[in-house]
Every structure is written in structure tokens, then in C-alpha cells.
C-alpha positions as CSV (number, residue, x, y, z in Angstrom):
1,M,-39.9,-60.4,-70.6
2,R,-38.0,-60.2,-67.4
3,S,-37.8,-56.4,-67.6
4,L,-41.6,-55.8,-67.2
5,P,-41.8,-56.1,-63.4
6,F,-39.0,-53.6,-63.1
7,L,-40.9,-51.1,-65.3
8,F,-44.1,-51.6,-63.3
9,L,-42.3,-50.9,-60.0
10,F,-40.7,-47.8,-61.4
11,A,-44.0,-46.5,-62.6
12,F,-45.6,-47.2,-59.2
13,G,-42.8,-45.4,-57.5
14,L,-43.3,-42.3,-59.6
15,T,-47.0,-42.2,-58.8
16,S,-46.5,-42.6,-55.0
17,C,-44.0,-39.6,-54.8
18,K,-46.3,-37.1,-56.5
19,K,-47.0,-34.1,-54.3
20,P,-50.6,-33.1,-53.6
21,D,-52.0,-30.1,-55.4
22,P,-51.8,-27.0,-53.1
23,I,-55.1,-25.6,-51.7
24,K,-56.2,-22.7,-53.8
25,V,-56.8,-19.5,-51.8
26,V,-59.6,-17.3,-53.1
27,L,-58.7,-13.7,-52.3
28,P,-61.4,-11.3,-51.3
29,T,-62.4,-8.7,-53.8
30,D,-64.1,-5.3,-54.0
31,L,-62.9,-3.9,-50.7
32,T,-64.8,-0.8,-49.7
33,T,-64.6,1.3,-46.4
34,N,-66.8,3.8,-44.8
35,I,-65.1,6.1,-42.2
36,T,-67.2,8.1,-39.7
37,V,-65.5,10.7,-37.5
38,N,-67.2,11.8,-34.3
39,N,-64.8,14.3,-32.6
40,S,-61.8,12.1,-31.5
41,S,-63.6,8.8,-32.2
42,V,-63.2,7.2,-35.6
43,Q,-65.3,4.3,-36.8
44,V,-64.4,2.2,-39.9
45,V,-66.8,-0.2,-41.5
46,A,-65.0,-2.4,-44.1
47,N,-66.7,-4.7,-46.5
48,A,-65.4,-7.1,-49.2
49,I,-66.6,-10.1,-51.2
50,N,-65.3,-13.5,-49.9
51,A,-63.6,-12.0,-46.8
52,N,-63.3,-14.4,-43.8
53,F,-62.3,-11.6,-41.4
54,Y,-60.9,-8.1,-41.4
55,T,-58.1,-6.2,-39.6
56,I,-58.1,-2.5,-39.3
57,T,-54.9,-0.7,-38.2
58,F,-55.0,2.8,-36.8
59,Y,-51.6,4.6,-36.9
60,E,-51.0,7.3,-34.3
61,N,-47.6,9.0,-34.0
62,N,-45.1,6.1,-33.7
63,D,-47.6,3.6,-32.6
64,S,-50.4,1.5,-34.1
65,T,-53.5,-0.3,-32.9
66,V,-54.8,-3.3,-34.8
67,V,-58.4,-4.3,-34.5
68,E,-59.5,-7.7,-35.8
69,S,-63.2,-8.0,-36.7
70,T,-65.4,-10.6,-38.3
71,T,-67.9,-7.9,-39.3
72,G,-65.5,-5.3,-40.6
73,E,-66.3,-2.8,-37.9
74,A,-63.6,-1.1,-35.8
75,T,-63.4,2.0,-33.6
76,H,-60.5,4.0,-32.3
77,V,-60.2,7.1,-30.2
78,F,-57.4,9.4,-31.1
79,A,-55.7,11.6,-28.5
80,A,-55.4,14.8,-30.4
81,S,-56.0,16.6,-33.7
82,G,-53.8,15.6,-36.6
83,T,-53.5,13.7,-39.9
84,Y,-53.7,9.9,-39.4
85,T,-53.3,6.8,-41.5
86,I,-55.8,3.9,-41.4
87,K,-55.1,0.6,-43.2
88,S,-58.0,-1.8,-43.8
89,R,-57.4,-5.4,-44.8
90,A,-59.9,-8.1,-45.9
91,H,-58.5,-11.5,-45.2
92,A,-59.0,-15.0,-46.7
93,T,-56.3,-16.1,-44.3
94,Y,-53.9,-14.2,-42.1
95,A,-51.3,-14.3,-44.9
96,D,-53.7,-13.8,-47.8
97,F,-55.5,-10.5,-48.0
98,I,-56.3,-7.3,-49.9
99,E,-55.8,-3.9,-48.4
100,K,-56.8,-0.3,-48.6
101,T,-54.8,2.6,-47.0
102,E,-56.5,6.0,-46.3
103,Q,-55.7,9.2,-44.5
104,I,-58.0,11.3,-42.3
105,V,-57.6,14.8,-41.0
106,L,-59.0,15.0,-37.4
107,T,-59.9,18.1,-35.5
108,V,-60.5,17.1,-31.8
109,F,-62.7,19.5,-29.8
110,T,-61.9,19.2,-26.1
111,A,-64.4,20.7,-23.7
112,G,-62.8,23.5,-21.7
113,S,-60.8,24.7,-24.7
114,G,-63.4,27.3,-25.5
115,A,-67.1,27.7,-26.2
116,P,-68.6,27.4,-29.7
117,T,-69.0,30.7,-31.6
118,T,-72.1,29.8,-33.6
119,G,-75.7,28.7,-33.0
120,Y,-79.3,29.8,-32.6
121,T,-80.2,33.0,-30.7
122,S,-83.7,33.7,-29.4
123,P,-85.3,37.2,-29.3
124,L,-85.4,39.5,-26.4
125,S,-89.2,39.8,-26.5
126,Y,-92.3,37.9,-27.4
127,A,-95.8,39.1,-28.1
128,N,-98.0,39.1,-25.0
129,Y,-95.1,38.4,-22.7
130,S,-92.9,40.5,-20.5
131,L,-89.3,39.7,-19.4
132,V,-89.6,39.2,-15.6
133,W,-86.1,37.9,-14.8
134,S,-82.9,37.0,-16.6
135,D,-79.3,36.2,-16.1
136,E,-77.0,37.1,-19.0
137,F,-73.9,36.0,-17.1
138,N,-72.0,39.2,-17.5
139,G,-69.2,40.1,-15.2
140,N,-66.9,37.5,-13.6
141,T,-68.9,36.1,-10.7
142,L,-72.2,34.2,-10.2
143,S,-75.0,36.5,-9.2
144,S,-76.7,36.4,-5.8
145,D,-79.8,34.8,-7.4
146,W,-77.9,31.5,-7.4
147,T,-76.7,29.1,-4.7
148,Y,-74.9,25.7,-4.8
149,D,-75.6,22.1,-3.9
150,I,-72.4,20.6,-2.4
151,G,-71.4,17.0,-2.0
152,T,-72.5,13.7,-3.3
153,G,-76.2,13.8,-2.1
154,S,-78.1,10.8,-0.8
155,G,-77.4,7.8,-3.0
156,G,-75.6,9.9,-5.6
157,W,-78.4,12.4,-5.6
158,G,-80.8,9.5,-5.8
159,N,-79.4,8.3,-9.1
160,N,-76.1,6.6,-8.2
161,E,-74.1,9.5,-9.7
162,L,-70.3,9.5,-9.4
163,Q,-69.4,13.2,-9.1
164,Y,-68.8,15.4,-6.0
165,Y,-70.5,18.8,-6.5
166,T,-68.3,21.7,-5.5
167,N,-68.5,25.4,-5.9
168,Q,-65.1,25.4,-7.6
169,N,-66.2,24.1,-11.0
170,V,-68.3,27.2,-11.9
171,K,-66.8,30.1,-13.9
172,V,-68.4,33.3,-15.3
173,D,-66.4,34.8,-18.1
174,S,-66.9,36.7,-21.3
175,G,-70.7,36.6,-20.9
176,L,-70.9,32.9,-20.3
177,L,-71.6,30.6,-17.4
178,E,-69.3,27.5,-17.5
179,I,-70.0,24.4,-15.5
180,T,-67.2,21.9,-15.8
181,A,-67.0,18.2,-15.0
182,K,-63.5,17.0,-14.2
183,L,-61.7,13.7,-13.7
184,E,-60.3,14.5,-10.3
185,A,-60.7,13.0,-6.8
186,M,-62.7,14.9,-4.1
187,G,-64.7,13.8,-1.1
188,G,-64.4,10.1,-2.0
189,S,-65.5,10.6,-5.6
190,Q,-63.5,10.2,-8.7
191,Y,-65.1,13.1,-10.5
192,T,-66.0,16.7,-9.6
193,S,-68.6,19.1,-11.1
194,S,-71.0,21.8,-10.0
195,R,-74.8,22.2,-9.5
196,I,-76.3,25.6,-9.1
197,K,-79.9,26.5,-8.3
198,T,-82.2,29.5,-7.5
199,Q,-84.0,27.6,-4.7
200,G,-85.1,30.0,-2.0
201,L,-84.1,33.0,-4.1
202,K,-86.1,33.0,-7.4
203,S,-89.0,30.8,-8.5
204,W,-91.9,31.1,-11.0
205,K,-95.3,29.8,-11.8
206,Y,-96.0,29.7,-15.5
207,G,-94.3,31.5,-18.3
208,R,-91.8,31.0,-21.1
209,I,-88.2,30.1,-20.2
210,D,-85.4,30.3,-22.8
211,I,-81.9,28.9,-22.0
212,R,-79.2,29.3,-24.6
213,A,-76.5,26.7,-24.0
214,A,-73.8,24.5,-25.6
215,L,-73.7,21.1,-24.1
216,P,-70.9,18.7,-23.1
217,Y,-70.6,15.3,-24.8
218,S,-69.1,11.8,-24.2
219,K,-70.2,8.6,-22.5
220,G,-71.3,9.0,-18.9
221,L,-72.0,12.8,-19.1
222,W,-75.4,14.0,-18.0
223,P,-76.0,17.8,-18.4
224,A,-79.3,19.1,-17.2
225,L,-81.3,22.4,-17.3
226,W,-84.3,21.7,-15.1
227,M,-86.8,22.8,-12.3
228,L,-88.2,21.5,-9.1
229,G,-91.2,22.6,-7.1
230,D,-90.6,25.1,-4.2
231,N,-92.3,22.7,-1.8
232,I,-89.7,19.9,-2.2
233,T,-88.5,20.4,1.3
234,T,-91.9,19.7,2.8
235,V,-93.5,17.1,0.4
236,G,-90.4,15.5,-1.1
237,W,-89.9,14.2,-4.6
238,P,-91.8,13.5,-6.9
239,S,-94.7,15.1,-5.0
240,C,-93.1,18.5,-5.6
241,G,-93.0,17.9,-9.4
242,E,-90.0,18.2,-11.7
243,I,-89.8,19.9,-15.1
244,D,-86.7,18.9,-17.2
245,I,-86.3,21.6,-19.8
246,M,-83.3,19.8,-21.2
247,E,-81.3,16.6,-20.4
248,L,-78.7,14.8,-22.4
249,I,-77.0,11.5,-21.9
250,G,-73.6,11.6,-23.6
251,G,-72.2,9.0,-26.0
252,D,-71.1,8.7,-29.6
253,G,-73.7,9.1,-32.3
254,Y,-77.4,9.3,-31.3
255,N,-76.8,10.2,-27.6
256,D,-74.6,13.2,-28.2
257,R,-77.2,14.6,-30.6
258,T,-80.4,13.9,-28.6
259,T,-82.0,15.8,-25.7
260,Y,-84.9,14.9,-23.5
261,G,-87.8,17.1,-22.2
262,T,-89.7,15.4,-19.3
263,I,-92.0,16.0,-16.4
264,H,-92.1,13.9,-13.2
265,W,-94.9,13.8,-10.6
266,Q,-96.7,11.6,-8.1
267,D,-99.8,9.9,-9.3
268,N,-101.8,8.3,-6.5
269,G,-98.6,7.5,-4.6
270,T,-96.7,6.3,-7.6
271,H,-93.9,8.1,-9.5
272,A,-95.1,9.0,-13.0
273,Q,-93.3,10.7,-15.9
274,Y,-93.9,11.8,-19.4
275,G,-91.9,13.5,-22.1
276,G,-90.2,13.4,-25.5
277,T,-86.9,13.7,-27.3
278,K,-85.3,15.9,-30.0
279,T,-82.5,14.6,-32.2
280,L,-80.3,16.7,-34.4
281,A,-79.9,15.5,-38.0
282,S,-76.2,15.5,-37.7
283,G,-73.4,16.6,-35.4
284,K,-73.9,16.9,-31.6
285,F,-75.2,19.5,-29.1
286,A,-71.6,20.4,-28.2
287,D,-70.9,21.8,-31.7
288,E,-72.9,25.0,-31.3
289,F,-75.3,26.9,-29.1
290,H,-79.0,26.0,-29.1
291,V,-82.0,27.5,-27.2
292,F,-83.9,25.1,-25.0
293,S,-87.3,26.4,-24.0
294,I,-90.6,25.6,-22.3
295,I,-93.9,27.4,-22.6
296,W,-95.8,26.6,-19.4
297,D,-99.3,27.7,-18.5
298,Q,-102.3,26.4,-16.5
299,A,-103.2,24.1,-19.4
300,G,-99.9,22.4,-20.1
301,I,-96.2,22.5,-20.9
302,H,-94.6,22.7,-24.4
303,W,-91.0,21.9,-25.1
304,L,-89.1,23.7,-27.9
305,L,-85.7,23.5,-29.5
306,D,-84.6,26.7,-31.3
307,N,-88.2,27.9,-31.1
308,V,-89.7,24.8,-32.7
309,E,-92.0,22.7,-30.5
310,F,-91.2,19.0,-30.3
311,K,-93.4,17.8,-27.4
312,S,-96.3,18.9,-25.2
313,V,-98.3,17.7,-22.3
314,S,-101.6,18.6,-20.7
315,T,-101.2,19.4,-17.0
316,S,-104.9,20.3,-16.4
317,P,-105.9,16.8,-14.9
318,A,-106.1,16.9,-11.1
319,E,-103.3,14.3,-10.7
320,L,-100.9,16.8,-12.2
321,S,-101.6,19.5,-9.7
322,E,-97.9,19.8,-8.9
323,F,-97.5,21.9,-12.1
324,Q,-99.8,24.6,-10.8
325,E,-97.2,25.8,-8.3
326,K,-94.0,27.7,-8.3
327,F,-90.7,26.1,-9.4
328,F,-87.0,27.0,-9.1
329,L,-84.2,26.5,-11.6
330,I,-81.3,24.0,-11.4
331,F,-78.3,23.8,-13.8
332,N,-75.8,21.0,-13.4
333,V,-73.5,18.5,-15.2
334,A,-73.7,15.0,-13.6
335,V,-71.3,12.2,-14.2
336,G,-72.5,8.6,-14.4
337,G,-75.6,7.3,-12.7
338,N,-78.7,5.4,-13.6
339,F,-79.7,7.4,-16.6
340,P,-76.5,7.8,-18.7
341,G,-74.4,4.9,-17.3
342,N,-70.8,5.4,-16.3
343,P,-67.9,6.8,-18.3
344,D,-65.7,4.4,-20.2
345,A,-62.4,4.4,-22.1
346,T,-63.9,6.6,-24.8
347,S,-65.0,9.3,-22.4
348,V,-63.2,12.7,-22.6
349,F,-62.6,15.0,-19.7
350,P,-62.8,17.8,-18.7
351,Q,-66.3,18.5,-20.1
352,T,-68.0,21.9,-19.9
353,M,-71.6,23.1,-20.3
354,Y,-71.7,26.7,-21.5
355,V,-74.8,28.8,-20.8
356,D,-75.1,32.2,-22.6
357,Y,-78.3,33.3,-20.9
358,V,-81.5,32.3,-19.1
359,R,-84.6,34.4,-19.5
360,V,-88.1,34.1,-17.9
361,F,-91.1,35.7,-19.6
362,Q,-94.6,35.9,-18.2
């Protein structure tokens, strides 16, 4: 009978030394990825069942960049064309995960490396119209029909733009006008570009205007093909009227494939504007040439992309009388400002707008 207490204590000791059961980790399952390439920018969207978070690793040369994300989304900008490895992991914990490794082949288009070789071309004639002026940008210098705006303008040309406009960023070569925005210091600005115009030299009232161009891209870029009323020096803006044949605000995705057609005027002492947008189904306006057009008469203005109308406005009301006068052309590439916002780490420089021709029919 005296041995019973001893047995009880021994049993108690065995029970008290038992290790707790380890926490069971449930690994994620069904990891899928969607990779979107937009020039040098690559976006990965990973998704898995029971994932607490994700890490996406971008391998570039002998380096790697790891992006941790609770949503599975990660973006990386590669410096050059090449074949790159991307590793996507869906984590339960940092040490417990499933992974997927993929390779992508990247072709990076850098503005300034050459104009596109494809795209829409408009006809040389239209029924009931005559060609009254054109510039095909042949030769190697800008024609005498153009002049330059120089400097930073008042308040960054009224829009808090960041570039210094110089006459050094224009080139005419191989039948193309090139206007290039650069990341370089000049006149107290961090960027340079060019802005050319026909003010005081050529202007028109009504007609069809076709401009064949390939546009720059990237956050903070603002290319424009537009017009101002001849009387701007006497009545100011917006009383002179403004016709934006094409504007683009650069940026990945929607922005790089969307252009704006707009008019501005003064309505009873107040700035007024009206317009519309045209978005490509895929790609971006830097990929190939397009023809940006307006058809303008006494009744209204119609905007067209590749000869397809996407917006129109009636200019017959008295408060839009600005558009019954002569206007001159302006081509420029702005950097930053109120409309596009400023460049960021994803922005690519230099950036060039290529113009194949501009034609005015009446």
C-alpha cells in the first residue's frame, strides 16, 4: 500500500512535462499571378487562398527588389530591355509560403531612340476642301513659318510647369519634327523642352486641320497640339479663345493612352471650357503615329482621331464669339504643372514628340 503515493507522483510528473502541441500553419493554396507590362514598368497582381500577405521579388542583373504587399500588387520599373525573373510568394508567415517563379522578356522603348514606323496616315485631299497651308517638315531646319517661346513664362506659363523652353530642343530630320523634353538644368529649371508657334506668321479662321504625330509618355509629361486667338496680346486669355486639338497627360495605363480635345473661352467674365477624351483600347499614343484633327466652321468644332469623330461643340451662341476669329498654332511638350502633375520615380527622360506633318484645309 505504501507504493501508491509514489506512483501517483510519478504519473503527475509525466503529465506536467508534456510539451504543448505545435500551432498548425495552414499554407496558402492556388497561387495565381497576372503580369502587365507597360514599356519599362511591370505590374504583378498575385492572388492565393488563405494568404496573409505577399512578397514579389524582381531580379535585375545582379540585384533584386522585394516588394511586400497585403493586396498582392507590386510594380517595378526596369532600366533596360532584357529577360528578367520575377518570384511571387503567398505567405502564411514569413517562413511559411508557396511561390511561383516566372520570366518576362522586356523591350523598353526610350523616347529619343527613334520614331515609330507605323500608324494612321490621312489623305492629301478632302471633298469640298483645298489645302491652304502645310508643313511636311522636310529638310533639316524649322521653316520661317514658326517662331519660339523662350523661358519659363509667368507662373510656369500660367500652369506651374517645370520646364525651361529653349530653341535647342527642336530638330527637323528625315521628314519629322522632333520636340524633346530633357532632364537637364537651364534657367533655374530642372527640365528643358521647346514650344513653337505660328503667331504673327500664320493664322486661320475655320477649316480642317490634320496633325500626324507620335506622342511622348510617362508621368508628368504634357504634350500639346493647340491654337490661340490672334488677339491674345490685346484681350488676354481666355478672352482670345483656345482650341486644344490634342493634349495628353502622361502616366502608366489610362493616361498614356488617352488624349483630350478642349476649348476655353470667357463667358461673362468667367473662364469656361468644354471638351472630351479619346482612349485607345490598348497600348499608348507613343507606340505609333495617329492623326489628330479638328473640323471647324461657323457652327462648331469637331474633334477626330484617325478620321473618326469623338466629340463636338456648337460655337454659334454669342458667348462663344471667340471662335469666329483667326487662331494660330502652338506645338509644345510641357513637363509638370497643374494638369499632369509632376514627374516621379517612374518617369522616363528624354521624351520626344514626333510630328510628321500639319495640314490646313479650307
